[in-house]
KOLLUMVO-384429 format. One record per residue: y negated, x negated, z of N, C-alpha, C, CB in turn; residue number from 1. Coordinates in steps of 0.02 Angstrom, whole numbers, plus 32768, in hexadecimal, padded with zeros to 4 digits. Glycine has a CB too. Layout:
     nY     nX     nZ    caY    caX    caZ     cY     cX     cZ    cbY    cbX    cbZ     n
      Y      X      Z      Y      X      Z      Y      X      Z      Y      X      Z   NUM
...
***
This chain:
     nY     nX     nZ    caY    caX    caZ     cY     cX     cZ    cbY    cbX    cbZ     n
   803B   7FD6   8000   8000   8000   8000   7FC2   7FD4   8000   8000   8030   803D     1
   7F8E   7FEA   7FDF   7F50   7FC3   7FDE   7F2B   7FC4   8021   7F22   7FDD   7FA7     2
   7F04   7F8F   802B   7EDC   7F89   8068   7E93   7F8E   8053   7EEA   7F46   808E     3
   7E6E   7FBB   8074   7E27   7FC6   8064   7DFC   7FAE   809E   7E1A   8012   8055     4
   7DC8   7F89   808E   7D9A   7F6E   80C1   7D5C   7F9A   80C5   7D87   7F25   80B2     5
   7D44   7FA5   8102   7D09   7FCD   810E   7CD9   7FA7   813C   7D1B   8011   812E     6
   7C98   7FB6   8135   7C64   7F99   815F   7C38   7FD1   8179   7C39   7F64   8138     7
   7C2D   7FD0   81BC   7C04   8003   81DB   7BBA   7FF7   81C9   7C0D   8003   8229     8
   7B97   802D   81B7   7B51   8028   81A3   7B23   801A   81DE   7B3B   8067   8180     9
   7B37   802E   821B   7B0B   8026   8254   7B1C   7FE9   827F   7B0C   8064   827F    10
   7B5C   7FDE   828F   7B6D   7FA7   82BC   7B8B   7F6A   8298   7B9D   7FBF   82F1    11
   7B91   7F6C   8256   7BAA   7F34   822E   7BF3   7F22   823E   7B7F   7EF8   8237    12
   7C18   7F4F   825D   7C5F   7F44   826B   7C86   7F47   822A   7C7A   7F79   829E    13
   7CB6   7F1A   8220   7CE1   7F1B   81E5   7D28   7F29   81FC   7CDC   7ED8   81BD    14
   7D4B   7F52   81D4   7D91   7F61   81E3   7DB3   7F74   81A2   7D98   7F9A   8218    15
   7DF5   7F73   81A4   7E1D   7F83   8169   7E4C   7FBC   8178   7E44   7F46   8151    16
   7E5A   7FE3   8144   7E89   801B   8149   7EBD   8013   8112   7E64   8060   8145    17
   7EFC   8019   8124   7F32   8018   80F3   7F48   8060   80E9   7F6E   7FEB   810B    18
   7F40   8078   80AB   7F54   80BD   809C   7F65   80C2   8052   7F1C   80EF   80B0    19
   7F86   80F8   8040   7F97   8103   7FFA   7F58   8118   7FD4   7FCF   8138   7FF2    20
   7F5D   8117   7F93   7F23   812A   7F6A   7F12   8173   7F74   7F31   811C   7F1F    21
   7F43   819C   7F80   7F36   81E4   7F8B   7F0F   81F0   7FCB   7F78   820A   7F8E    22
   7F1A   81C6   7FFE   7EF8   81CE   803E   7EB4   81AB   8041   7F24   81B4   8076    23
   7EA2   8188   800B   7E64   8160   800A   7E26   818C   800F   7E61   8136   7FCA    24
   7DF7   8176   8039   7DB5   8196   803E   7D80   8160   8037   7DAD   81BD   8083    25
   7D4A   8171   8016   7D15   813F   800A   7CF1   812C   8049   7CE4   8159   7FD7    26
   7CEB   815A   8078   7CCA   814B   80B8   7CF8   815D   80F2   7C87   8173   80BE    27
   7CF0   8139   8129   7D16   8145   8166   7CE6   8142   81A1   7D50   8112   816F    28
   7CFD   8158   81DB   7CD6   8152   8217   7CE8   8110   8239   7CE2   818E   8247    29
   7CB6   80EF   8254   7CBF   80AF   8276   7CE9   80B9   82B4   7C7A   808F   8288    30
   7D19   808B   82BF   7D43   8091   82FA   7D21   8075   8338   7D86   806C   82EE    31
   7CE6   8056   8331   7CC1   803C   836A   7C8A   806C   8380   7CA3   7FF8   8359    32
   7C5E   8082   8350   7C25   80AC   8364   7C29   80F3   8349   7BE5   808C   834B    33
   7C57   8101   831B   7C60   8145   8303   7C32   815A   82CA   7C57   8174   833A    34
   7C08   812C   82B1   7BDB   813E   827A   7BFD   8133   8237   7B99   8116   827E    35
   7BDA   8143   8201   7BF5   8141   81BE   7BFE   80F8   81A6   7BC9   8168   818E    36
   7C37   80E9   8187   7C45   80A7   816B   7C4F   80AD   8120   7C83   8087   818D    37
   7C3C   807A   80FD   7C47   8079   80B4   7C74   803F   80A2   7C03   8074   808E    38
   7C8F   8041   8065   7CBE   800E   804E   7C9C   7FCA   804B   7CDB   8021   800A    39
   7CC1   7F96   805D   7CA9   7F52   8058   7CCE   7F31   801E   7CB5   7F2A   809B    40
   7CB2   7F3A   7FE2   7CD4   7F22   7FA5   7CD7   7ED6   7FA2   7CB1   7F3D   7F68    41
   7CA6   7EB4   7FBE   7CA7   7E6B   7FBC   7CE2   7E4F   7FE3   7C66   7E4E   7FD9    42
   7CF2   7E6D   801C   7D2C   7E59   8043   7D6D   7E65   801C   7D2E   7E7E   8087    43
   7D70   7E9D   7FFA   7DAC   7EAD   7FD2   7DB4   7E7B   7F99   7DA8   7EF4   7FB7    44
   7D7D   7E68   7F79   7D81   7E39   7F41   7D93   7DF3   7F59   7D40   7E37   7F1C    45
   7D7D   7DDF   7F95   7D8B   7D9C   7FAC   7DD5   7D93   7FBD   7D61   7D8C   7FEA    46
   7DF8   7DC8   7FCF   7E3F   7DC2   7FDE   7E6B   7DD3   7FA3   7E50   7DEF   8018    47
   7E4E   7DE7   7F6B   7E76   7DFC   7F31   7EA0   7DC3   7F16   7E49   7E17   7EFB    48
   7E83   7D89   7F0B   7EA8   7D51   7EEE   7EDD   7D37   7F1F   7E79   7D19   7EDB    49
   7ECE   7D38   7F5F   7EFE   7D1E   7F90   7F3A   7D4C   7F98   7EDB   7D15   7FD3    50
   7F33   7D8B   7F88   7F69   7DB9   7F94   7F99   7DBE   7F59   7F4E   7DFE   7FA3    51
   7F86   7DA6   7F1E   7FB1   7DAA   7EE4   7FDA   7D69   7EDF   7F88   7DB6   7EA3    52
   801C   7D70   7EE8   8049   7D36   7EE5   807F   7D45   7EB2   8068   7D27   7F2B    53
   8095   7D12   7E8F   80CB   7D1B   7E5F   810E   7D1A   7E83   80C9   7CE4   7E29    54
   813A   7D47   7E70   817E   7D47   7E8B   81A7   7D12   7E68   819E   7D8C   7E83    55
   81E3   7D04   7E83   820E   7CD1   7E66   8220   7CE1   7E1E   824E   7CCA   7E8F    56
   8228   7D20   7E0C   823A   7D32   7DC8   81FE   7D31   7D99   825A   7D76   7DC6    57
   81C1   7D29   7DB3   8185   7D27   7D8A   816C   7CE1   7D7C   814E   7D4F   7DAB    58
   818B   7CAE   7D9B   8177   7C69   7D90   818D   7C54   7D4A   8194   7C3A   7DC6    59
   815E   7C44   7D1F   816F   7C35   7CDA   816B   7BEA   7CCA   8141   7C5B   7CAC    60
   8142   7BC5   7CEE   813A   7B7E   7CDF   8144   7B54   7D1E   80F5   7B70   7CC0    61
   814B   7B13   7D14   814F   7AE6   7D4D   810D   7AE6   7D74   8160   7A9F   7D36    62
   80D6   7AF2   7D51   8095   7AF5   7D73   8092   7B2F   7DA4   805E   7AFC   7D40    63
   80AE   7B69   7D90   80B0   7BA2   7DBD   80DA   7B92   7DFB   80CC   7BE0   7D9A    64
   8114   7B72   7DF0   8140   7B60   7E27   811E   7B2E   7E56   8182   7B43   7E0D    65
   80FD   7AFC   7E39   80DA   7ACA   7E61   80A1   7AE9   7E89   80BF   7A91   7E35    66
   807C   7B16   7E6A   8044   7B37   7E8D   805E   7B62   7EC6   801C   7B63   7E5C    67
   8095   7B86   7EBB   80B1   7BAF   7EF0   80C9   7B84   7F2B   80EC   7BD9   7ED5    68
   80EB   7B4D   7F1B   8103   7B21   7F50   80C9   7AFF   7F75   8132   7AEC   7F34    69
   8094   7AED   7F51   805A   7ACF   7F71   8037   7B01   7F9F   8028   7AB6   7F3C    70
   8033   7B40   7F8A   8014   7B74   7FB4   803A   7B7E   7FF5   800E   7BB5   7F8E    71
   807B   7B72   7FF4   80A3   7B7C   8030   809E   7B41   8061   80EC   7B86   801D    72
   8084   7B08   804A   807F   7ACD   8074   8042   7ACF   80A1   807E   7A8D   8049    73
   8047   7AAE   80DB   800D   7AA6   8106   7FE3   7A6C   80EB   8022   7A99   8150    74
   7FA6   7A64   8105   7F7B   7A2D   80EF   7F9B   79EA   80FD   7F36   7A32   8112    75
   7FBD   79E3   8136   7FDE   79A4   8147   8015   7994   8116   7FFA   79A6   818D    76
   803C   79C6   8103   8071   79BA   80D2   8055   79A6   808E   809C   79F9   80CB    77
   801E   79C6   8079   7FFF   79B4   8039   7FE4   796D   803A   7FC6   79E5   8029    78
   7FC3   795A   8072   7FA8   7916   8077   7FE0   78E2   8077   7F7E   790F   80B7    79
   8016   78F0   8099   804F   78C1   809A   806E   78BB   8055   8084   78D8   80CD    80
   8076   78F2   8031   8091   78F0   7FEE   8063   78C8   7FBF   809B   7938   7FD2    81
   8022   78D2   7FC6   7FF2   78AD   7F9D   7FF6   7863   7FAD   7FAA   78C8   7FAA    82
   7FFB   7851   7FED   8000   780B   8001   8040   77EB   7FE5   7FFF   7804   804D    83
   8078   780F   7FEB   80B8   77F4   7FD2   80B6   77EC   7F85   80F2   7822   7FE6    84
   8097   781C   7F64   8094   781A   7F1B   806B   77E0   7F01   8078   785C   7F00    85
   8035   77D0   7F24   8008   779C   7F0D   8017   7757   7F2B   7FC1   77AE   7F1D    86
   8044   7753   7F5B   8051   7713   7F7C   8074   76E1   7F4E   807B   771E   7FBA    87
   809B   76F8   7F1D   80BE   76CA   7EF1   808D   76A2   7EC6   80EE   76F1   7EC4    88
   8053   76BE   7EB9   8022   769A   7E90   8008   765C   7EB4   7FE7   76C9   7E7F    89
   8005   765F   7EF7   7FEB   7626   7F1D   8021   75F2   7F2C   7FCD   763F   7F5E    90
   8061   7606   7F29   8097   75DA   7F3E   80BA   75B7   7F04   80CA   7602   7F64    91
   809B   75B4   7EC9   80BA   7592   7E90   80B8   7547   7E9C   8095   75A5   7E4D    92
   80F1   7526   7E9B   80F0   74DE   7EA5   80CF   74BA   7E6A   8138   74C2   7EAF    93
   80A7   7489   7E7B   8084   7464   7E47   80B3   7434   7E24   8048   743D   7E66    94
   80B5   7436   7DE3   80DC   7406   7DBD   80B2   73C8   7DB3   80F4   7424   7D78    95
   80D2   7390   7DB2   80AC   7352   7DA8   8096   734E   7D5F   80D7   7313   7DBA    96
   8059   7338   7D57   803C   7331   7D14   8041   72E9   7CFE   7FF2   734A   7D13    97
   803F   72DF   7CBD   803E   729A   7CA3   8001   7274   7CBE   803F   729A   7C56    98
   8007   7233   7CBF   7FD3   7208   7CD9   7F92   7212   7CB1   7FE9   71BE   7CD5    99
   7F5B   7219   7CD7   7F19   7222   7CB7   7F06   726A   7CAB   7F17   71FD   7C76   100
   7F31   729A   7CBB   7F22   72E1   7CAF   7F15   7303   7CF2   7F5C   7304   7C89   101
   7EEE   7339   7CF2   7EE1   7360   7D2F   7EE7   73AA   7D1F   7E9B   734F   7D4C   102
   7EF2   73D0   7D53   7EFB   7418   7D4C   7EB7   743B   7D56   7F2F   7433   7D80   103
   7EAA   746E   7D2E   7E6C   7495   7D33   7E7C   74D5   7D59   7E4E   74A5   7CEC   104
   7E55   74E3   7D8E   7E5E   7521   7DB4   7E45   755C   7D8C   7E3A   751C   7DF9   105
   7E6A   7592   7D90   7E57   75CF   7D6D   7E1D   75F0   7D93   7E94   75FF   7D66   106
   7DE6   7603   7D71   7DAE   7622   7D94   7DC2   7669   7DAB   7D70   7626   7D66   107
   7DA0   7682   7DDE   7DB0   76C7   7DF6   7D9E   76FA   7DC1   7D8A   76D7   7E37   108
   7DC0   7733   7DC3   7DB4   7768   7D92   7D6E   7784   7D9C   7DE9   77A0   7D98   109
   7D4E   7796   7D65   7D0B   77B3   7D67   7D12   77FF   7D62   7CDF   7798   7D2D   110
   7CF3   7823   7D90   7CF3   786B   7D8D   7CB5   7881   7D66   7CF4   788A   7DD4   111
   7CC2   78A3   7D2F   7C8B   78BB   7D05   7C76   78FF   7D1D   7C9F   78BC   7CBA   112
   7C35   790B   7D23   7C1B   794C   7D37   7BE3   7961   7D09   7C02   794A   7D80   113
   7BD8   79A2   7D05   7BA1   79BC   7CDD   7B61   79B9   7D06   7BB0   7A04   7CC6   114
   7B2A   79B0   7CE4   7AE9   79B1   7D06   7ACB   79F5   7D04   7AB9   7980   7CE7   115
***
């Protein structure tokens, strides 16, 4: 069932109601002060993207699978995975170069932005 968010016009109280579409009403009475409340569409829109998840049978690409698994991880797990993934780049053993030659360090990546 859908969840509808409301905001009280007088006391600024916000609350949500879960009801079927048939039971939906555009206005409700505030559960704190009893005055008229109207729909809070901004709250509904902010949770819209977070509430839509792909099921296992809807995953079509490896990107979808990776995104789903990343969303399930905590910040610590993501940071650890990132550290493990990038650690091999730092641990490459240096091969000896012929006499008179030196190695050039790769410059850091440049992030391009629009002005």
